[in-house]
N, CA, C and O atoms as a MOPAC input file, in Angstrom:
PM7 MOZYME 1SCF
protein

 N      2.28700 1    14.82700 1   -49.93900 1
 C      2.86900 1    16.06000 1   -49.16600 1
 C      4.37100 1    16.13500 1   -49.69600 1
 O      4.81700 1    17.25100 1   -49.95800 1
 N      5.05300 1    15.18300 1   -49.84000 1
 C      6.31700 1    15.32400 1   -50.37100 1
 C      6.58800 1    16.10300 1   -51.66900 1
 O      7.54600 1    16.81900 1   -51.95800 1
 N      5.51000 1    15.78100 1   -52.36300 1
 C      5.38800 1    16.44300 1   -53.85900 1
 C      5.42800 1    18.08300 1   -53.75800 1
 O      6.06000 1    18.88200 1   -54.44900 1
 N      4.60000 1    18.29000 1   -52.74100 1
 C      3.99100 1    19.81600 1   -52.26400 1
 C      5.33400 1    20.21300 1   -51.81700 1
 O      5.77700 1    21.20500 1   -52.39700 1
 N      6.01300 1    19.73200 1   -51.01300 1
 C      7.47900 1    20.12800 1   -50.33200 1
 C      8.32400 1    20.47700 1   -51.51200 1
 O      8.76900 1    21.61900 1   -51.62400 1
 N      8.53300 1    19.68100 1   -52.27200 1
 C      9.50300 1    19.70700 1   -53.69700 1
 C      9.06000 1    21.08200 1   -54.48200 1
 O      9.79500 1    22.01800 1   -54.79600 1
 N      7.71400 1    20.94300 1   -54.69700 1
 C      7.32500 1    22.19500 1   -55.43300 1
 C      7.58400 1    23.53700 1   -54.79300 1
 O      8.04500 1    24.46400 1   -55.45900 1
 N      7.22000 1    23.68800 1   -53.18500 1
 C      7.79100 1    24.93700 1   -52.55000 1
 C      9.10400 1    24.96900 1   -52.67200 1
 O      9.51100 1    26.08400 1   -52.99800 1
 N     10.03200 1    24.05700 1   -52.51400 1
 C     11.59600 1    24.42200 1   -52.49300 1
 C     11.93900 1    24.82100 1   -54.00900 1
 O     12.91500 1    25.55800 1   -54.14500 1
 N     11.26600 1    24.43000 1   -55.13700 1
 C     11.45100 1    24.81500 1   -56.49400 1
 C     11.16800 1    26.35700 1   -56.50300 1
 O     12.07200 1    27.17800 1   -56.65700 1
 N     10.09700 1    26.63200 1   -56.35900 1
 C      9.43300 1    27.99900 1   -55.96200 1
 C     10.28300 1    29.14500 1   -55.49900 1
 O     10.54200 1    30.21900 1   -56.04200 1
 N     10.72900 1    28.51400 1   -54.09000 1
 C     11.54300 1    29.39900 1   -53.26800 1
 C     12.94600 1    29.68300 1   -54.05300 1
 O     13.30200 1    30.82400 1   -54.34700 1
 N     13.68500 1    28.53600 1   -54.34900 1
 C     14.74700 1    28.81900 1   -55.05700 1
 C     14.76800 1    29.77400 1   -56.52100 1
 O     15.72400 1    30.40400 1   -56.97500 1
 N     13.57700 1    29.66600 1   -56.99900 1
 C     13.73600 1    30.43600 1   -58.34500 1
 C     13.44500 1    31.98700 1   -57.84200 1
 O     13.91100 1    32.91900 1   -58.49700 1
 N     12.59000 1    32.24400 1   -56.55400 1
 C     12.61200 1    33.63300 1   -56.15300 1
 C     13.78700 1    33.98400 1   -55.67600 1
 O     14.22100 1    35.11300 1   -55.90500 1
 N     14.54000 1    33.01100 1   -54.88600 1
 C     16.00800 1    33.35500 1   -54.27700 1
 C     16.78100 1    33.80700 1   -55.44900 1
 O     17.31000 1    34.90400 1   -55.27300 1
 N     17.01800 1    33.19300 1   -56.74000 1
 C     17.68300 1    33.54200 1   -57.67200 1
 C     17.36200 1    34.82200 1   -58.47500 1
 O     18.11800 1    35.35400 1   -59.28700 1
 N     16.14100 1    35.23000 1   -58.12900 1
 C     15.75900 1    36.62200 1   -58.66000 1
 C     16.25200 1    37.48800 1   -57.76600 1
 O     16.99400 1    38.37800 1   -58.18100 1
 N     15.98700 1    37.41200 1   -56.57900 1
 C     16.42000 1    38.27700 1   -55.49500 1
 C     18.08700 1    38.46300 1   -55.51600 1
 O     18.67200 1    39.52900 1   -55.32600 1
 N     18.56500 1    37.46700 1   -55.72900 1
 C     19.98100 1    37.40800 1   -55.82900 1
 C     20.43100 1    38.29100 1   -56.81600 1
 O     21.40200 1    39.00300 1   -56.56000 1
 N     19.81200 1    38.36600 1   -58.03100 1
 C     20.28900 1    39.07800 1   -59.25600 1
 C     19.92900 1    40.64100 1   -58.65600 1
 O     20.67000 1    41.48400 1   -59.16100 1
 N     19.20800 1    41.04400 1   -57.94500 1
 C     18.75700 1    42.03700 1   -57.63000 1
 C     19.78500 1    42.68100 1   -56.53700 1
 O     20.20900 1    43.83500 1   -56.59800 1
 N     20.06200 1    41.86700 1   -55.67400 1
 C     21.05100 1    42.22900 1   -54.60400 1
 C     22.27200 1    42.25200 1   -55.03100 1
 O     23.13200 1    42.72600 1   -54.28700 1
 N     22.60700 1    41.77800 1   -56.24300 1
 C     24.00200 1    41.94400 1   -56.79900 1
 C     24.22700 1    42.76300 1   -57.95100 1
 O     25.20000 1    42.69200 1   -58.70300 1
 N     23.12800 1    43.64800 1   -58.04500 1
 C     23.10900 1    44.61100 1   -59.29200 1
 C     23.52600 1    46.12500 1   -58.47900 1
 O     23.02700 1    46.55700 1   -57.44000 1
 N     24.50900 1    46.69300 1   -59.25000 1
 C     25.08800 1    47.69300 1   -58.96100 1
 C     24.41500 1    48.94200 1   -59.34600 1
 O     24.77800 1    50.01900 1   -58.87300 1
 N     23.31700 1    48.82600 1   -60.30200 1
 C     22.60000 1    49.75200 1   -60.73600 1
 C     21.40400 1    50.07800 1   -59.80700 1
 O     20.78100 1    51.13800 1   -59.85600 1
 N     21.13600 1    49.00600 1   -58.91200 1
 C     20.25800 1    49.15200 1   -58.24200 1
 C     20.39600 1    49.81700 1   -56.83800 1
 O     21.34000 1    49.30000 1   -56.24000 1
 N     19.80800 1    50.73700 1   -56.14900 1
 C     20.03300 1    51.59300 1   -54.93900 1
 C     20.29500 1    50.52000 1   -53.89500 1
 O     19.72700 1    49.42800 1   -53.89400 1
 N     21.32000 1    50.96700 1   -52.88800 1
 C     21.75000 1    50.10600 1   -51.98800 1
 C     20.54000 1    49.52400 1   -50.92300 1
 O     20.61400 1    48.37800 1   -50.48100 1
 N     19.55700 1    50.33100 1   -50.60600 1
 C     18.54000 1    49.98600 1   -49.79500 1
 C     17.68500 1    49.30200 1   -50.35800 1
 O     16.83500 1    48.79700 1   -49.62500 1
 N     17.61600 1    49.06900 1   -51.68400 1
 C     16.92800 1    47.89100 1   -52.26000 1
 C     17.37800 1    46.66500 1   -52.29100 1
 O     16.62500 1    45.70700 1   -52.11100 1
 N     18.76100 1    46.53000 1   -52.53900 1
 C     19.55800 1    45.45200 1   -52.68700 1
 C     19.46000 1    44.95000 1   -51.11200 1
 O     19.11500 1    43.78100 1   -50.93900 1
 N     19.70300 1    45.65200 1   -50.12000 1
 C     19.81100 1    45.33900 1   -48.68900 1
 C     18.18300 1    44.59400 1   -48.34800 1
 O     18.10100 1    43.77400 1   -47.43400 1
 N     17.32800 1    44.85700 1   -48.91900 1
 C     15.79200 1    44.66700 1   -48.68000 1
 C     15.63100 1    43.19800 1   -49.38700 1
 O     15.01100 1    42.29200 1   -48.83100 1
 N     16.18900 1    43.06800 1   -50.53800 1
 C     16.26100 1    41.73800 1   -51.35600 1
 C     17.01700 1    40.78900 1   -50.38200 1
 O     16.55800 1    39.67700 1   -50.12100 1
 N     18.19100 1    41.24500 1   -49.84300 1
 C     19.07600 1    40.29700 1   -49.26100 1
 C     18.31400 1    39.82500 1   -47.87300 1
 O     18.51100 1    38.73300 1   -47.33900 1
 N     17.47300 1    40.76800 1   -47.41600 1
 C     16.66200 1    40.48700 1   -46.18400 1
 C     15.52300 1    39.35100 1   -46.39300 1
 O     15.13600 1    38.46100 1   -45.63500 1
 N     15.10400 1    39.74300 1   -47.80100 1
 C     13.83500 1    38.58800 1   -48.21500 1
 C     14.45100 1    37.37500 1   -48.47400 1
 O     13.79200 1    36.33800 1   -48.38800 1
 N     15.71800 1    37.35700 1   -48.80200 1
 C     16.37100 1    35.90100 1   -49.20100 1
 C     16.45800 1    35.34900 1   -47.75000 1
 O     16.00500 1    34.22500 1   -47.53000 1
 N     17.01800 1    36.08300 1   -46.74400 1
 C     17.21000 1    35.52900 1   -45.31600 1
 C     15.77300 1    35.04600 1   -44.83400 1
 O     15.71800 1    33.98700 1   -44.20700 1
 N     14.72700 1    35.68500 1   -45.06200 1
 C     13.38700 1    35.24000 1   -44.68300 1
 C     13.12800 1    34.16400 1   -45.09400 1
 O     12.82500 1    33.25200 1   -44.32400 1
 N     13.19500 1    33.98800 1   -46.61600 1
 C     12.64200 1    32.79200 1   -47.26400 1
 C     13.40700 1    31.60300 1   -46.93000 1
 O     12.87200 1    30.49900 1   -47.03100 1
 N     14.79300 1    31.74500 1   -46.48100 1
 C     15.50700 1    30.50300 1   -46.12700 1
 C     15.66200 1    30.21000 1   -44.67900 1
 O     16.43900 1    29.32900 1   -44.31100 1
 N     14.95200 1    30.91300 1   -43.83600 1
 C     14.50400 1    30.60800 1   -42.62500 1
 C     13.82500 1    29.10100 1   -42.21500 1
 O     12.61400 1    28.89900 1   -42.31600 1
 N     14.70100 1    28.16900 1   -41.78100 1
 C     14.34900 1    26.84900 1   -41.76300 1
 C     13.49300 1    26.58200 1   -40.50300 1
 O     12.83400 1    25.55400 1   -40.34800 1
 N     13.56700 1    27.66400 1   -39.56100 1
 C     12.93400 1    27.57400 1   -38.33200 1
 C     11.30900 1    27.39000 1   -38.48800 1
 O     10.59800 1    26.76800 1   -37.69800 1
 N     10.90000 1    28.02900 1   -39.61400 1
 C      9.39000 1    28.32900 1   -39.62300 1
 C      8.91300 1    27.31500 1   -41.36900 1
 O      9.71200 1    26.79200 1   -42.14600 1
 N      7.54900 1    27.35600 1   -41.46200 1
 C      7.13700 1    26.54700 1   -42.38000 1
 C      7.20100 1    27.29600 1   -43.69000 1
 O      7.29300 1    28.51600 1   -43.55400 1
 N      7.17300 1    26.84000 1   -44.93100 1
 C      7.57500 1    27.40300 1   -46.11100 1
 C      6.33100 1    28.46200 1   -46.27800 1
 O      6.61600 1    29.51800 1   -46.84400 1
 N      5.15700 1    28.30300 1   -45.89500 1
 C      4.15100 1    29.29600 1   -46.15000 1
 C      4.65200 1    30.37900 1   -45.35000 1
 O      4.73400 1    31.46200 1   -45.92900 1
 N      4.97900 1    30.32900 1   -44.23000 1
 C      5.11300 1    31.57500 1   -43.19400 1
 C      6.68300 1    32.13600 1   -44.05500 1
 O      6.82000 1    33.33600 1   -44.29700 1
 N      7.42100 1    31.44700 1   -44.32300 1
 C      8.71300 1    32.03000 1   -44.69400 1
 C      8.46700 1    32.92300 1   -46.12400 1
 O      9.02900 1    33.97800 1   -46.41800 1
 N      7.53800 1    32.24100 1   -46.85500 1
 C      7.01900 1    33.12200 1   -48.14800 1
 C      6.31400 1    34.38000 1   -47.79200 1
 O      6.56200 1    35.40400 1   -48.42900 1
 N      5.28600 1    34.37900 1   -46.63100 1
 C      4.67000 1    35.55100 1   -46.38100 1
 C      5.56000 1    36.45800 1   -45.84600 1
 O      5.42600 1    37.62400 1   -46.21600 1
 N      6.56800 1    36.15700 1   -44.94400 1
 C      7.66100 1    37.17300 1   -44.50100 1
 C      8.19600 1    37.75000 1   -45.43600 1
 O      8.19800 1    38.97700 1   -45.53700 1
 N      8.76800 1    36.91200 1   -46.31800 1
 C      9.53400 1    37.47500 1   -47.60500 1
 C      8.56700 1    38.62200 1   -48.26300 1
 O      9.07800 1    39.71300 1   -48.51400 1
 N      7.38600 1    38.43300 1   -48.50600 1
 C      6.40000 1    39.05500 1   -49.24200 1
 C      6.23200 1    40.49700 1   -48.52200 1
 O      6.22800 1    41.53500 1   -49.18400 1
 N      6.10800 1    40.47800 1   -47.25600 1
 C      5.94100 1    41.61700 1   -46.32000 1
 C      7.25700 1    42.36100 1   -46.41200 1
 O      7.16200 1    43.58800 1   -46.45000 1
 N      8.55800 1    41.79300 1   -46.45700 1
 C      9.47900 1    42.60300 1   -46.73700 1
 C      9.87100 1    43.41400 1   -47.96700 1
 O     10.50800 1    44.46200 1   -48.07300 1
 N      9.21200 1    42.49600 1   -48.99700 1
 C      9.48300 1    43.10800 1   -50.23800 1
 C      8.20600 1    44.20200 1   -50.65700 1
 O      8.32300 1    45.09300 1   -51.49900 1
 N      7.23900 1    43.97200 1   -50.03700 1
 C      6.38200 1    44.89900 1   -50.51200 1
 C      6.85100 1    46.37100 1   -49.84000 1
 O      6.55200 1    47.41100 1   -50.42500 1
 N      7.46700 1    46.39100 1   -48.80600 1
 C      7.89700 1    47.70700 1   -48.09400 1
 C      8.78000 1    48.44900 1   -49.05200 1
 O      9.22700 1    49.54700 1   -48.72100 1
 N      9.06500 1    47.91100 1   -50.24100 1
 C     10.00300 1    48.82100 1   -50.95800 1
 C      9.31900 1    49.01200 1   -52.41100 1
 O      9.75400 1    49.78600 1   -53.26400 1
 N      8.20500 1    48.20500 1   -52.55900 1
 C      7.75800 1    48.77400 1   -53.89700 1
 C      7.58000 1    49.96700 1   -54.37300 1
 O      7.81400 1    50.27000 1   -55.54300 1
 N      7.08900 1    50.84700 1   -53.37800 1
 C      6.86100 1    52.09600 1   -54.05200 1
 C      8.09700 1    53.11000 1   -53.93200 1
 O      7.86300 1    54.29300 1   -54.18000 1
 N      9.47000 1    52.71100 1   -53.54900 1
 C     10.35900 1    53.41900 1   -53.42800 1
 C     10.47600 1    54.03400 1   -55.05800 1
 O     10.36600 1    53.39700 1   -56.10500 1
 N     10.73800 1    55.49300 1   -54.86600 1
 C     10.76300 1    56.15800 1   -56.27400 1
 C     12.24800 1    56.12600 1   -56.99800 1
 O     12.46800 1    56.61600 1   -58.10600 1
 N     13.18500 1    55.48900 1   -56.20500 1
 C     14.43900 1    55.27800 1   -56.69200 1
 C     14.57300 1    53.86200 1   -57.66400 1
 O     15.38600 1    53.51900 1   -58.52300 1
 N     13.53100 1    53.31900 1   -57.16200 1
 C     13.77000 1    51.85000 1   -57.69300 1
 C     13.65800 1    51.83400 1   -59.32200 1
 O     12.72700 1    52.44100 1   -59.85200 1
 N     14.50500 1    51.21500 1   -60.01700 1
 C     14.46600 1    51.08800 1   -61.50700 1
 C     13.23900 1    50.43700 1   -62.14900 1
 O     12.97400 1    49.36900 1   -61.59700 1
 N     12.56200 1    50.70100 1   -62.96500 1
 C     11.22000 1    49.78400 1   -63.22200 1
 C     11.44200 1    48.30000 1   -63.65300 1
 O     10.56500 1    47.44000 1   -63.57100 1
 N     12.76000 1    48.07900 1   -64.14100 1
 C     12.97800 1    46.56100 1   -64.35000 1
 C     13.05400 1    45.93100 1   -63.03900 1
 O     12.45400 1    44.85700 1   -62.98700 1
 N     13.60600 1    46.29100 1   -62.00500 1
 C     13.66000 1    45.74300 1   -60.53100 1
 C     12.08100 1    45.90700 1   -60.01900 1
 O     11.67000 1    44.93900 1   -59.38000 1
 N     11.27300 1    46.85300 1   -60.18800 1
 C     10.17700 1    46.47200 1   -59.78200 1
 C      9.17600 1    45.33200 1   -60.35000 1
 O      8.32100 1    44.69200 1   -59.73700 1
 N      9.48000 1    45.28900 1   -61.46100 1
 C      8.79800 1    44.17100 1   -62.07200 1
 C      9.50000 1    42.79200 1   -61.75800 1
 O      8.78000 1    41.79600 1   -61.83300 1
 N     10.57400 1    42.65600 1   -61.48000 1
 C     11.36900 1    41.35300 1   -60.86400 1
 C     10.75500 1    41.14800 1   -59.65300 1
 O     10.31300 1    40.03200 1   -59.38300 1
 N     10.65600 1    42.16300 1   -58.80300 1
 C      9.85000 1    42.21400 1   -57.49600 1
 C      8.45000 1    41.67000 1   -57.45900 1
 O      8.15400 1    40.74000 1   -56.70900 1
 N      7.68300 1    42.17900 1   -58.17400 1
 C      6.24500 1    41.84700 1   -58.49800 1
 C      6.37900 1    40.39700 1   -58.77100 1
 O      5.86900 1    39.57400 1   -58.01100 1
 N      7.03900 1    40.05600 1   -59.81500 1
 C      7.05400 1    38.59700 1   -60.10400 1
 C      7.49400 1    37.63400 1   -58.86500 1
 O      6.78200 1    36.64600 1   -58.68700 1
 N      8.29900 1    37.77800 1   -58.23200 1
 C      9.00000 1    37.17000 1   -56.88700 1
 C      7.70100 1    37.16200 1   -56.05500 1
 O      7.27600 1    36.08400 1   -55.64100 1
 N      7.02400 1    38.35900 1   -55.77800 1
 C      5.98100 1    38.33000 1   -54.92100 1
 C      4.61700 1    37.59600 1   -55.21500 1
 O      3.78900 1    37.26100 1   -54.36800 1
 N      4.54200 1    37.41200 1   -56.57900 1
 C      3.38500 1    36.45300 1   -57.15800 1
 C      3.89600 1    35.17200 1   -56.97000 1
 O      3.03200 1    34.36700 1   -56.62300 1
 N      5.08300 1    34.69800 1   -57.09400 1
 C      5.59800 1    33.49400 1   -56.82900 1
 C      5.31900 1    32.80700 1   -55.62400 1
 O      4.72300 1    31.74400 1   -55.45300 1
 N      5.94400 1    33.72900 1   -54.66700 1
 C      5.92200 1    33.32000 1   -53.14900 1
 C      4.50000 1    33.44400 1   -52.66300 1
 O      4.30100 1    32.87100 1   -51.59200 1
 N      3.30600 1    34.15300 1   -53.28200 1
 C      2.23000 1    34.17300 1   -52.80600 1
 C      1.34700 1    33.00500 1   -53.17200 1
 O      0.13700 1    33.05500 1   -52.95400 1
 N      2.00500 1    31.81200 1   -53.79800 1
 C      1.43000 1    30.72100 1   -54.49800 1
 C      1.67100 1    29.60200 1   -53.36100 1
 O      0.99400 1    28.57500 1   -53.30400 1
 N      2.67400 1    29.90300 1   -52.49400 1
 C      3.26200 1    28.90600 1   -51.49200 1
 C      2.32500 1    29.11700 1   -50.18000 1
 O      2.21400 1    30.17500 1   -49.56000 1
 N      1.72700 1    27.98600 1   -49.91100 1
 C      0.71800 1    27.95500 1   -48.74100 1
 C      1.06200 1    26.66300 1   -48.03200 1
 O      1.51000 1    25.66500 1   -48.59600 1
 N      0.80900 1    26.78100 1   -46.73700 1
 C      1.00200 1    25.25000 1   -45.95000 1
 C     -0.21600 1    24.62200 1   -45.88700 1
 O     -0.31100 1    23.51200 1   -45.36400 1

């Protein structure tokens, strides 16, 4: 159980790193940066289990995937973050 928890924490921190890159990039539209910041808040919410935090973050991120103003490199990073989050289960 502790090993699973460590793995979840590692994956979450990897995703947070990617989302921080998006949130701090000035070539990415503001609404997308705000959404990345919201996803970081969701994934760090210790009030719920890791699986629920990951699901909440995925839901937030999926809302911006079809934004026509999103640069393609940011879309790929978000897809990768979603893929990583989808592996986290309770």
